[in-house]
C-alpha positions in Angstrom: 27.5 40.4 19.6 27.1 41.0 23.2 29.6 40.1 25.6 29.5 36.6 27.0 27.8 35.8 30.6 29.2 33.8 33.2 27.7 32.8 36.3 29.6 30.8 38.5 27.6 31.1 42.2 25.0 28.6 40.9 23.6 26.0 43.5 24.1 22.1 42.8 22.8 19.5 44.7 22.2 15.7 44.1 19.7 13.4 44.0 20.1 10.1 45.6 17.7 8.5 43.5 19.1 9.5 40.7 22.6 8.2 41.6 21.4 4.6 42.3 19.6 4.4 39.4 22.8 6.0 36.8 24.6 2.8 38.6 21.8 0.8 38.9 21.8 -0.4 42.3 17.9 -0.9 44.1 16.9 -1.8 47.8 16.6 -5.5 46.8 20.6 -5.1 44.9 23.0 -7.4 47.6 25.7 -4.7 47.7 22.4 -2.0 48.5 23.9 -1.3 52.2 27.4 -1.0 51.0 26.8 1.4 48.5 24.8 3.5 50.4 27.4 3.4 53.4 29.5 4.8 50.0 27.7 7.1 49.2 27.1 8.6 52.4 30.5 8.6 52.7 31.5 10.4 49.1 28.4 13.2 49.1 30.0 15.9 51.3 33.4 15.9 49.0 31.4 15.6 45.8 29.5 18.7 46.6 32.6 20.5 48.0 34.5 19.6 44.9 31.9 20.6 42.3 32.6 24.0 40.2 29.6 24.8 39.1 29.4 27.5 35.9 26.8 28.1 33.0 28.2 30.2 29.9 25.7 31.8 27.7 26.2 34.3 24.9 23.5 35.5 22.5 24.2 35.4 18.4 23.6 34.1 15.7 23.8 30.7 13.9 27.1 30.4 12.3 28.1 29.0 8.5 29.8 26.3 9.6 27.0 24.4 11.4 23.9 26.6 9.9 21.5 23.7 8.7 18.4 23.5 6.4 15.9 24.5 8.8 18.3 27.0 10.9 20.3 28.5 8.0 23.2 31.3 9.0 22.6 34.3 10.7 19.6 32.8 12.4 19.3 34.4 16.0 20.4 31.6 18.3 22.2 31.7 22.2 25.0 29.5 23.4 24.6 27.8 26.2 28.1 25.8 28.0 27.5 24.1 31.1 29.7 22.3 33.6 30.5 21.3 37.1 34.6 21.5 36.5 37.4 19.3 36.2 37.9 18.0 40.1 34.9 15.8 40.2 36.1 13.6 37.4 39.5 13.9 38.7 38.0 12.1 42.1 36.3 9.5 40.0 39.8 8.5 37.8 41.6 8.8 40.9 39.3 5.9 42.7 39.5 3.9 39.4 43.0 3.6 39.4 43.6 2.6 42.8 41.0 -0.2 41.9 37.9 0.8 44.5 35.6 0.6 41.7 32.8 1.1 43.9 34.1 4.6 44.6 34.9 5.6 41.2 31.3 4.6 39.8 29.5 6.7 42.3 31.9 9.7 41.9 31.0 9.5 38.8 27.6 9.4 39.3 27.8 12.0 41.5 29.3 14.0 39.0 26.5 13.6 36.2 23.9 13.8 39.3 25.8 17.7 40.1 25.3 18.3 36.6 21.9 17.5 36.1 21.0 19.4 38.8 22.3 22.9 36.7 18.6 22.6 34.7 16.6 24.7 37.1 19.0 27.1 37.7 19.6 27.1 33.9 15.9 27.1 32.8 15.8 30.5 35.6 18.4 32.4 33.7 17.4 31.7 30.7 14.1 33.2 32.0 15.7 36.2 32.9 18.0 36.9 30.0 15.4 36.4 27.5 13.3 38.6 28.8 15.7 41.5 28.9 15.8 41.3 25.3 12.1 40.2 24.7 12.8 37.1 22.5 11.6 33.5 23.1 12.7 30.3 22.5 11.3 28.0 19.2 14.0 25.2 19.8 16.4 23.5 21.6 19.2 21.6 19.4 22.3 19.2 21.0 24.9 18.0 19.1 25.3 15.7 17.5 21.5 14.9 17.2 20.1 18.1 15.6 23.1 20.2 14.8 27.0 18.7 14.2 29.6 17.8 16.5 31.2 21.5 15.0 28.8 23.2 16.7 30.2 22.2 19.9 33.4 23.9 19.2 31.5 27.0 17.9 29.7 27.4 21.1 33.1 26.7 23.0 34.6 29.2 20.8 31.5 32.4 21.5 31.5 31.6 25.0 35.1 31.9 25.2 34.8 29.0 27.7 38.4 28.5 28.1 39.3 31.9 28.9 36.2 32.4 31.2 35.9 28.8 33.0 38.5 26.9 31.8 36.7 24.5 29.9 39.0 23.1 27.3 37.8 21.0 23.9 39.4 17.5 22.8 40.6 17.4 18.7 37.2 15.5 18.9 35.1 18.0 19.3 35.0 16.7 23.4 34.2 19.8 26.0 36.5 19.1 28.5 35.8 18.8 31.8 33.2 15.3 30.4 30.5 16.4 33.0 29.8 19.5 30.7 27.2 20.1 28.6 26.2 21.9 25.3 23.2 23.3 23.8 21.9 26.2 21.5 18.5 27.5 21.6 17.6 29.2 18.6 15.1 32.7 19.3 12.1 33.9 17.8 10.3 37.0 18.5 7.2 35.1 19.5 7.3 35.0 23.6 4.9 32.6 24.1 7.3 29.8 22.7 8.9 28.4 25.3 11.0 25.2 24.3 13.9 24.6 27.0 13.6 21.1 27.1 15.5 18.1 26.3 13.1 16.3 24.4 13.8 12.6 24.6 12.9 11.6 21.4 15.1 13.3 19.9 17.7 11.7 21.1 19.6 8.5 19.9 20.0 6.8 23.3 16.8 4.8 23.4 18.5 2.7 26.6 18.6 5.6 28.2 17.4 4.7 31.6 15.7 8.5 31.9 14.1 7.9 28.9 10.4 9.0 28.9 8.6 9.8 25.6 4.9 9.6 25.4 3.4 8.6 22.2 2.3 11.3 19.3 -0.5 11.9 17.7 -0.2 11.2 13.6 -3.4 12.8 11.7 -3.5 10.9 8.4 -5.1 12.4 5.3 -6.4 10.0 3.0 -8.5 10.9 -0.5 -12.2 10.0 -0.3 -12.0 9.1 3.4 -12.5 11.0 6.7 -8.8 11.7 8.5 -7.7 9.0 10.8 -5.7 10.0 14.3 -3.1 7.0 15.5 -0.6 7.0 18.4 3.3 6.4 17.4 5.3 5.7 20.0 8.8 6.3 21.3 11.3 5.8 18.5 8.5 3.7 15.9 8.5 4.2 12.0 5.4 6.0 10.3 5.1 2.8 8.5 5.5 0.9 11.7 2.6 3.4 13.3 0.4 3.3 10.7 0.5 -1.0 10.2 -0.1 -1.4 13.9 -2.9 0.8 13.7 -4.5 -1.0 10.8 -3.6 2.1 8.3 -2.0 0.1 5.4 0.6 1.3 2.4 2.5 -0.2 -0.1 6.7 -1.4 1.2 7.6 -4.3 -1.1 11.0 -3.9 0.7 9.8 -4.6 4.2 11.0 -1.5 5.6 14.5 -1.2 4.4 14.1 2.0 2.4 15.0 0.7 -0.9 11.8 0.5 -2.8 10.4 4.0 -2.6 6.8 2.8 -2.2 6.2 4.0 0.8 6.0 7.6 0.4 3.9 10.2 2.7 3.7 13.6 2.7 4.5 15.8 5.4 1.8 18.5 6.1 2.7 19.6 9.4 5.0 18.6 12.1 8.6 18.0 12.9 9.9 14.9 11.7 13.6 12.7 11.8 14.5 10.8 9.0 17.1 7.6 8.4 19.1 6.7 5.5 17.3 6.4 2.5 17.5 5.9 -1.2 18.0 9.7 -2.7 17.6 8.7 -6.0 13.8 7.7 -5.2 12.8 10.7 -3.9 13.3 14.1 -6.3 14.6 17.7 -4.7 11.0 18.8 -5.7 9.3 15.8 -3.3 11.6 16.3 -0.6 11.0 20.3 -0.7 7.1 19.1 -1.1 7.4 17.3 2.4 7.0 14.0 0.4 9.2 11.1 2.9 9.5 7.5 3.2 7.3 6.2 5.8 9.6 3.5 6.7 12.3 5.7 7.1 10.4 8.7 9.4 10.1 8.9 12.8 7.6 11.9 14.1 8.8 14.0 16.6 6.1 15.8 17.3 2.1 16.0 16.8 2.1 15.7 13.0 -0.3 15.7 10.0 0.4 13.3 6.9 -0.9 13.2 3.4 -1.6 9.2 1.6 -1.6 8.5 -2.0 -3.4 5.3 -1.1 -4.6 3.1 -3.7 -7.6 1.7 -2.9 -9.4 -1.0 -4.6 -6.8 -3.3 -5.2 -7.7 -6.0 -8.1 -7.0 -9.0 -7.2 -8.5 -12.2 -9.2 -10.8 -14.7 -7.9 -11.5 -15.8 -10.9 -10.5 -19.6 -12.1 -11.1 -21.2 -15.7 -9.7 -23.2 -18.5 -8.8 -26.5 -15.7 -10.3 -29.7 -15.8 -13.9 -28.3 -15.6 -15.0 -26.5 -12.7 -16.5 -27.3 -9.3 -20.4 -29.5 -9.9 -19.0 -29.8 -13.2 -16.8 -33.2 -12.1 -18.2 -36.6 -12.3 -17.3 -36.6 -8.4 -20.1 -36.8 -5.7 -21.0 -33.7 -4.3 -21.5 -32.2 -1.0 -25.1 -32.7 0.1 -24.7 -30.1 3.6 -26.9 -27.6 4.1 -25.9 -24.2 5.1 -22.4 -22.1 3.6 -19.1 -22.7 2.5 -15.7 -20.6 2.0 -13.3 -21.0 -0.3 -9.9 -19.4 0.0 -7.1 -18.6 -1.5 -4.0 -16.6 0.7 -1.5 -15.4 -1.7 1.7 -13.7 -0.8 0.5 -10.6 -2.1 -3.6 -10.3 -2.4 -6.5 -13.1 -0.6 -9.6 -13.7 -2.5 -12.2 -15.8 -1.0 -16.0 -16.7 -2.4 -18.9 -17.6 -0.5 -20.8 -20.5 -1.7 -24.5 -22.7 -1.2 -23.3 -26.1 -0.1 -26.4 -27.6 -1.2 -27.0 -26.0 -4.8 -23.3 -25.6 -5.3 -23.9 -21.7 -6.2 -21.5 -19.4 -5.7 -23.2 -16.2 -3.8 -20.1 -13.8 -3.9 -16.3 -13.2 -3.8 -13.9 -10.3 -1.8 -10.6 -9.8 -3.0 -8.2 -7.9 -1.2 -4.2 -7.3 -0.6 -2.3 -9.2 2.0 -1.4 -6.1 4.5 1.0 -8.9 5.7 2.9 -6.5 2.6 3.7 -4.0 4.9 6.6 -6.0 6.1 7.9 -6.9 2.2 6.8 -8.4 -0.8 8.0 -11.6 -0.6 7.9 -14.9 1.7 11.7 -14.4 2.7 10.7 -10.7 3.8 8.2 -11.9 5.8 10.1 -15.1 7.3 12.8 -12.5 8.3 9.6 -10.5 10.2 8.6 -13.0 11.9 12.0 -14.1 13.0 12.7 -10.7 14.4 9.5 -10.3 16.4 6.6 -9.3 13.7 5.3 -13.2 14.2 1.8 -12.5 16.1 1.4 -9.0 13.7 1.8 -10.8 10.8 -0.6 -13.6 12.4 -3.3 -10.4 13.2 -3.2 -8.7 9.9 -4.1 -11.8 8.0 -6.7 -13.2 10.5 -8.3 -9.8 10.2 -7.9 -9.6 6.3 -9.5 -12.8 6.2 -12.3 -12.3 8.9 -13.1 -8.7 7.1 -13.5 -10.2 3.7 -15.9 -13.3 5.4 -18.0 -10.8 7.0 -18.1 -8.2 4.3 -19.4 -11.3 1.9 -22.2 -12.0 4.8 -23.5 -8.5 4.9 -23.6 -8.9 0.9 -25.6 -11.9 1.3 -27.4 -11.4 4.1 -26.8 -14.4 6.2 -25.5 -15.6 9.1 -21.8 -16.5 10.3 -23.5 -19.4 12.3 -24.4 -20.7 8.7 -20.7 -21.2 7.7 -20.4 -24.8 8.3 -16.7 -26.1 5.6 -13.7 -23.9 5.0 -11.4 -25.0 2.8 -7.9 -22.8 2.6 -5.2 -22.7 0.1 -1.7 -21.0 1.1 1.9 -21.2 0.2 4.0 -22.7 3.2 5.3 -19.8 4.6 1.6 -18.1 4.6 0.3 -21.1 6.3 2.8 -20.9 9.0 2.5 -17.1 9.9 -1.5 -17.7 9.6 -1.4 -21.1 12.1 1.3 -19.1 14.2 4.1 -21.4 13.7 7.7 -20.5 14.4 9.2 -19.5 10.9 13.0 -20.0 12.3 14.1 -23.1 10.1 12.3 -22.0 6.6 14.4 -19.3 5.6 18.0 -21.6 6.7 19.0 -24.5 5.2 18.1 -27.1 5.2 14.6 -25.2 5.2 12.4 -27.4 7.0 8.4 -26.6 7.5 6.8 -27.3 10.9 4.4 -28.8 9.4 3.2 -30.0 5.7 0.3 -32.3 6.4 -3.5 -31.3 5.7 -4.6 -29.3 8.6 -8.0 -29.8 10.4 -9.3 -27.0 12.8 -12.3 -24.8 13.3 -13.4 -21.1 11.9 -13.3 -19.4 15.7 -9.6 -20.9 15.7 -8.5 -20.2 12.4 -10.2 -16.6 12.5 -9.6 -15.8 16.1 -13.6 -15.2 16.0 -16.0 -17.2 18.2 -18.6 -16.3 15.8 -17.6 -19.0 13.1 -17.4 -22.1 16.2 -19.7 -23.9 13.7 -17.0 -23.4 10.7 -14.9 -26.9 9.6 -11.9 -25.5 8.3 -9.5 -27.8 6.1 -6.0 -26.4 4.8 -4.7 -27.8 1.9 -1.2 -29.7 2.7 1.5 -29.2 0.9 5.1 -30.3 -1.2 7.8 -28.5 0.6 8.5 -25.4 2.0 8.6 -23.3 -1.1 6.0 -25.3 -3.0 2.9 -25.1 -0.4 -0.9 -26.2 -0.6 -1.6 -23.6 -3.3 0.9 -25.4 -5.7 -1.5 -28.5 -4.9 -4.5 -27.3 -5.3 -3.9 -25.4 -8.7 -2.6 -29.2 -9.7 -6.3 -30.5 -8.3 -7.9 -27.4 -10.1 -6.2 -28.5 -13.5 -7.2 -32.0 -13.0 -3.0 -33.8 -12.7 -5.1 -36.4 -10.4 -6.4 -37.5 -13.4 -4.0 -36.8 -15.9 -2.3 -40.0 -18.4 -0.5 -37.2 -20.3 2.2 -34.9 -19.1 1.3 -31.3 -18.9 3.1 -28.1 -17.3 1.5 -26.6 -14.6 3.2 -22.7 -14.1 2.3 -19.9 -11.1 3.4 -16.6 -12.0 2.8 -14.4 -8.8 5.1 -13.4 -6.5 7.1 -16.8 -6.0 7.4 -18.9 -8.9 6.1 -22.6 -9.1 6.3 -25.0 -11.6 5.5 -28.7 -11.9 5.1 -31.1 -14.6 3.8 -34.3 -14.9 1.1 -36.6 -14.8 -1.2 -38.6 -11.9 1.8 -41.3 -11.4 4.4 -39.0 -11.3 5.1 -35.0 -10.5 8.1 -32.7 -10.6 7.8 -29.6 -9.1 10.4 -26.6 -8.2 10.2 -23.2 -7.1 12.4 -20.4 -8.8 13.0 -17.4 -7.6 11.5 -14.9 -9.9 10.9 -11.9 -7.6 8.1 -9.5 -7.4 8.9 -8.2 -10.5 5.8 -10.0 -12.0 3.5 -8.1 -9.7 5.0 -4.6 -10.0 7.7 -4.8 -7.0 11.4 -3.6 -7.5 9.7 -1.6 -10.5 10.6 2.0 -10.5 7.0 2.9 -10.9 5.7 -0.7 -10.6 2.2 -0.9 -8.3 0.4 -3.6 -7.7 -3.3 -4.2 -9.7 -4.9 -1.3 -8.4 -7.0 1.5 -10.4 -4.5 3.9 -12.7 -2.0 0.8 -12.9 -1.2 0.6 -16.9 -1.6 -2.9 -17.3 -1.7 -2.4 -21.7 0.7 -1.1 -23.8 1.8 -0.3 -27.6 4.2 1.4 -28.9 4.8 3.3 -32.4 8.1 4.9 -34.3 9.6 4.6 -30.5 7.3 6.4 -28.5 3.7 4.9 -26.6 1.0 5.2 -29.2 -1.5 3.9 -26.9 -2.0 2.7 -22.9 -4.8 1.1 -21.0 -5.1 1.5 -17.3 -7.1 -0.7 -15.0 -10.2 1.0 -14.3 -9.8 3.2 -16.4 -8.3 5.6 -13.9 -5.3 8.2 -14.6 -2.1 6.6 -14.2 -0.4 6.1 -11.6 2.6 3.4 -12.4 3.0 0.1 -14.4 1.6 -3.3 -12.8 3.2 -6.5 -13.8 1.4 -7.4 -17.3 2.0 -3.6 -18.3 5.8 -4.2 -17.6 5.4 -7.2 -19.6 4.0 -5.5 -22.6 6.4 -2.5 -22.8 9.1 -4.5 -22.1 8.1 -6.4 -25.4 7.4 -3.2 -27.4 10.5 -1.7 -26.5 12.4 -5.1 -27.8 10.4 -4.8 -30.8 11.0 -1.1 -31.3 14.9 -1.8 -30.7 15.3 0.8 -27.8 16.2 -2.5 -26.1 18.9 -5.3 -27.4 19.1 -9.1 -26.9 21.1 -8.2 -23.6 18.6 -5.9 -21.9 20.7 -2.9 -22.4 18.4 0.5 -22.9 19.2 2.8 -25.4 22.1 5.3 -24.7 19.6 8.2 -25.0 16.9 6.7 -21.9 20.1 5.1 -20.5 20.4 7.3 -17.6 16.9 8.9 -16.4 14.8 6.2 -18.3 12.1 5.7 -20.8 9.5 8.2 -20.7 6.1 6.3 -20.7 2.8 8.7 -19.6 2.8 11.6 -17.5 1.3 9.9 -14.3 -0.5 12.0 -10.8 2.5 11.8 -9.1 5.4 12.9 -12.1 6.7 11.3 -15.1 6.2 7.4 -15.6 9.4 5.8 -16.4 11.0 2.8 -17.3 14.7 2.4 -16.6 17.1 0.4 -17.2 17.7 -1.4 -13.7 13.7 -2.5 -14.5 14.5 -4.2 -17.3 17.1 -5.9 -15.3 14.4 -7.4 -12.6 12.5 -8.2 -15.8 15.2 -10.6 -17.1 16.2 -11.7 -13.9 12.1 -12.4 -13.5 12.0 -13.9 -16.8 14.8 -16.1 -16.8 14.3 -17.8 -13.3 11.1 -19.3 -14.6 12.7 -20.0 -18.3 15.2 -22.3 -16.8 12.9 -23.6 -14.6 10.5 -25.0 -17.2 13.9 -26.6 -19.2 15.1 -27.9 -16.2 12.2 -30.0 -15.5 11.2 -30.9 -18.6 15.3 -32.4 -18.8 14.5 -34.1 -15.3 11.7 -35.5 -16.2 12.8 -36.7 -19.8 10.6 -34.8 -22.4 10.3 -32.3 -24.7 8.0 -29.4 -25.2 6.4 -30.4 -28.0 5.2 -33.8 -25.5 3.3 -31.6 -23.6 -0.1 -32.4 -23.9 -0.7 -28.9 -22.3 0.3 -25.9 -20.3 -1.5 -24.1 -17.3 -0.2 -20.3 -16.4 -2.4 -19.5 -13.2 -2.0 -17.0 -11.2 -3.6 -13.2 -11.5 -0.3 -11.9 -13.5 -1.0 -14.9 -16.1 -5.0 -14.5 -16.2 -3.9 -11.3 -18.0 -0.4 -11.8 -19.4 -0.4 -11.1 -23.8 0.8 -14.7 -23.9 2.5 -13.8 -27.1 4.5 -10.9 -26.0 5.4 -13.0 -23.2 6.8 -15.8 -25.8 8.3 -12.6 -27.4 10.4 -12.1 -24.8 11.2 -15.5 -24.0 9.6 -16.0 -20.7 8.1 -19.6 -22.8 9.3 -21.6 -25.9 7.8 -20.2 -28.9 6.6 -23.9 -29.0 4.3 -24.0 -26.3 2.1 -20.7 -27.2 -0.6 -22.9 -28.7 -0.9 -25.3 -25.8 -1.1 -21.9 -23.2 -4.2 -22.5 -20.9 -5.1 -19.0 -18.3 -6.8 -20.9 -15.7 -6.8 -17.3 -13.3 -6.6 -18.5 -9.6 -6.2 -21.7 -10.0 -5.5 -22.5 -5.9 -9.0 -20.9 -4.9 -10.9 -23.5 -7.7 -9.1 -25.9 -6.1 -9.6 -25.2 -2.8 -13.5 -24.9 -4.1 -14.0 -28.1 -5.6 -12.3 -29.5 -2.6 -15.1 -27.7 -1.1 -18.2 -28.2 -3.1 -17.0 -31.9 -3.6 -16.7 -35.4 -1.8 -13.3 -37.3 -1.6 -10.8 -34.5 -3.3 -9.0 -34.3 0.0 -7.5 -37.6 -0.8 -6.5 -36.9 -4.0 -5.1 -33.7 -2.6 -2.3 -36.3 -0.5 -2.1 -38.3 -3.1 -1.1 -35.4 -5.6 1.7 -34.7 -2.5 2.5 -38.5 -2.8 3.4 -38.6 -6.1 5.1 -34.9 -6.7 9.0 -34.8 -6.0 10.7 -31.2 -5.9 13.7 -30.5 -7.9 16.4 -28.8 -6.0 17.0 -25.8 -8.8 20.0 -24.0 -6.5 22.1 -27.1 -7.5 21.1 -28.4 -11.2 23.6 -27.6 -13.1 21.2 -27.7 -16.1 19.3 -25.0 -14.1 22.6 -22.7 -14.1 23.1 -23.0 -17.8 20.3 -22.1 -19.0 19.6 -19.3 -16.7 22.3 -17.4 -17.8 21.4 -18.4 -21.6 17.9 -17.0 -20.9 19.0 -13.8 -19.6 19.1 -12.6 -23.0 15.5 -11.8 -25.0 14.5 -13.9 -27.7 13.8 -12.0 -30.4 11.4 -13.5 -33.0 
């Protein structure tokens, strides 16, 4: 190893503007003149007190500070620069005397002197590296790029104490503090010369000298042209993609706990925040796979996404009290087009109708891109209250406009022909769409801004003047967690005309339940969570091509399975999760308490080799299903008891939602999701929220009936119900027929 180089005849200077910025004093400040006088007085003293020194030593990366990227033995240049102890002593002395103005100024002057060493340091680097025919491929600072131990190693290697009287504390800080330490990674490529501090790598986001330009992220997607997006300073890949309308799954809302927002970094350096290590295999990490929500690019980079296009949201409905145009109510006589919309937490469904003929001209379904901020309404409420409200509104408006324009284009119709729109959504989605504050939605007593029927026009609702001729009507809600989508579903299933009690269950991201008839309805919302739609499941996915939706086991192994669109398996959707859990229970691989057989307890039950590795079903996945099904079952039993009837007295059971539409009811009953006595009464009605919106669109007077349903409905708070608590605990067990 070479002898340390010590350069003490180094010129220092002071940038006045920099000094005043450091103490946050500008010409408009009332004390500016006073500070300026003190500055002029102290400047000569500070320059005289400065004892500048630059220490260098060419060597190798030591094992105690080596990293995966820069292992032990990597050629490195250790550098320490300092302006000496006198300036620090002077600043401390002023503070001890109570002269805080001069104390702050002297401290800032010392910083400015240290900053001024940057130019002579770079010149010295050029000279010394040229002698050795090396370039510089990386600039490292502790603790951002390397461990703080690097300062100890650099101090030792440069012999800083012997040559310049620089000490080091037990906390690994250089003494005097007006000193800097950096490591330069050397290379034989003379054209590489990365000697500047990179603000993007620095954790001091509040630094007044921070200057970071956006980087360009090139995103490769299967079957599509690459797209370039900008990523701002400190912005994660997930946030940048969402802002630029490139969507990826993120059920946890970017907290790094779901493991669904995986991307593969093909080129460029990135920095990772904390994440759940068990969600990323060693092989994946070595192949460049990272979580988008936990990764910040440090330079221009290229990513590859495994985007699952073609989300199969359900626009179909059936089994209610008759389809639109099949009822005795008077029909619309208006010419033009009408649009029915269901805005779900997970999906959006839209239908285009000819108003006079009452015929459907097309339907459109897509994922609700707000899911980038979390899978459930609580995550969306949280995101909204943290300043993302306008972005969430923009996402849903853009999604609706995109779907409507797509339908009009396919039907070769003009937006000026759209005269009516009826929209159903849960209360949170309505708040986000209308731009209402969500501050009071997520905290007791959970007060919404507006539950009434909303009337507006298409230009205001969608933010698109092309729809100014369209009158819009949004369903009223019952409560914060039983919204207009449930009112629409009750209307579609004919609850406004029912003489005998029936049960309504919407099995989606949120589990809403209603029981009653036209004169009295009890409703409740139960925290089923996103498990029914693939959320919070290790290899869970939405209803996308390749999602396992049906499965059977024989002799404790998978005997057959079916995927959506018969695409190669990429994960398990909600119906597949229910079927798999039922099959594992039937085969004795799960006991009644939900405990997975010990053979599979640690690594999970192997389902099938998927497109991204083995798809497994783990113990925590079983627990997610137990929690979800217990919440729904306990909610049903609580409402029935509150209403004063038994399951046998129900005339019908309507199961709504895309999950319920495809659900194998026999297996759902086998698991205990529904009481066995109700199995023959179940009617899967599909997207009843969209069905109710279509009915209101095509028939007169249904707006009045929707408001009547709200008036006769009463919410039951499950959180304070003893019946619910007891039933919930009992329902955690699986029922084996």
